[in-house]
N, C-alpha and C positions, 0 to 999 in steps of 0.2 A: 504495499501499499504506498503511496506518495501523499506525506502532510502537506497540506494544503494553509494552514497555519488560519484559518477560518474556523469561525465556534460559532455557534447558534443553539439560543434554547427550547428547548420544546413548550410549546404555550398547555392551555388549560385544556385544550382539545385532543394532544395530543402530535400537533403538527408540527413540522418543523420546517424552513424555508430553504432553500438549494440556491445560493446564491446565481446572480444573475449571469456573472463573469464564467461560475463553473455549466451553467445551462448550456449559455452560449458556447462556450468551449467543446461540450460532449453533444451538444447539437438537439438539447432534451425541450421539447416544447409542451405548451401546457395542452394538457389531455394525454401526453403519450403515457404508456404503461410504463412501469416499474417494477422490478422483480426483486425481491427482499432476501439475502442473504445474510445468515450469521457465522460467524469463524469460531474456531476452538478460544478464543483470546477474548472472547466476549464482543468482539465487532459486529456492526451492522454494515452491510453491504449493498447497494445498490447498483443495480446496474438496468439498464434501457431494456426491453424486452421487445425483441422480433418477432414477433406469430410466424412469419417466412420461415424464421431460422429454427424454428421447433420441426419443421419440413426440409431441413438442409439434403438428407440423402434424395428426397422426393423429387428437388427443384435442380438438384445435379442431372438428376436423371431426365429430368424435363429437358434442360437446356441440351443435354447432347443427341436428346432425339431430336431437335430443331436443328443442331449445328451437323446431325447427317444429313438429316433432310434437305437442307438449305445451302451447306457447303460453307456457312458465313459463320463467325464468332457471335456467340450465343452467351448473353449473360443474365443472369437475375438478379435483384437488389431486393432491400426491404428499403425503408424511407430513409437509411443513412448509408448504406456501404453495399459490397456486389457479394453476393452470398455464394454465386452458382456459376463456375466459368467452363466452358467446351468452345474446343475449336481455336484457342488462343492460351497464350503464357499464365498459369496460376499466380504465378509470381506478379505479373505484371498486373491481375485486377483484382484476386481473391483479397475480401476484407478491405479493400481501399476504400475511401468515402466516395460518393455518388457528387458530380457538380451540380452547382445551384439550377442550371440549365434543366437538368434532369428533374429536379425536386420541384421546378416550377411546372414541368409539364406533366407530373403527377398531381400535382396540386390543382391543375385546370382540367384534370380529368379529360388531358385531347391525346392522342397518339399522334404520332410525326412520322414521317420520310422524309428524309432528304439525301439528294444524287448530287455529287461532285459542288452543290451551292454553299452558301454560307452552314458548314455543317458546326455542330455544338462538341463543346469539351463533354465528354463523360464522366470523367474520374473529376474531383474538387483538388488534389494535389499537383496538377500540372495542367497546361493548358495543351489536351492532345487532340483538338480536333482535326490538324493538320493532317494528322495519322490515315484517319479514315477518308474512303471514298465514296462511300454511303453507309447510311445509319437508320434504322427504325426503332422508336421507343413507344412501348406502349402500357401505360400506368394497368396497375393490377388493383382491383378495388375490391373491396370487400366490404359488406354493410353500409355503401355509401361511403366508404373511406378510401383513399389512396393507402395503400401499404407498404407498396413497391413498385418493379417494374421489370418488364422484358424488354432487352434490348439486343438487338442485329447489329451487326457493324463487319463492316469487310476493307481491308485496308490495301486490296489489290487495285491497282491503275486501271481505268476505264473499267471497273466494275460497277453495277446498279443493282439497285431493290424495285421490286415491282407489285403489282395487288399482290401477290401469292406471300409474298414475306412477309406482307403488313398481316395478310388474314391469318398468316400462320403464328403471328407473333399476339395476335388479339383473342386465338382462340386459345393461345397458351393461357394469356395473364385472365381471362375470363376461367378458364377451367381452374385456376392456381386460386384466385380469388371464392369462386364456389366449393374448393376443399376447405379454403378459412373459415367458412361461415357453417363447417358442419362439426 
């Protein structure tokens, strides 16, 4: 554990406020679910809960199926990071934070498909938009809320994506969203 030097008191209702700086750094938004753990030394650990993270192996298999069908790099993310990778370097993508552009697409609940034009960065850590020749991003919606995205990208020059890639990503996002509701 890393000490922050911040101390907060528990109020009469048993609540404690997580400081804004920590919420911003850890990308915790109002309404986000948190898991509560305890350690052997009596510490309390709060961890951001990812419902899609619980379906890790399922998401990996789904990404692999899309990759084998389309031949494109396939990523599945929750609202914060990439959880499954197929067809690309796991080291390059796995557990990396998603960009604000991908977050915005999820929040707007709209799918996008870009071919060669002004592409968006997928990862938050670097401006990786120039790496891609085409991309499709489809939000995963569960119980009316965006919980992640199916992202299909390709780096090969002169490669484009069409209606088929968009539909495959939409079907995958819809299926994952429905699985989360059960």
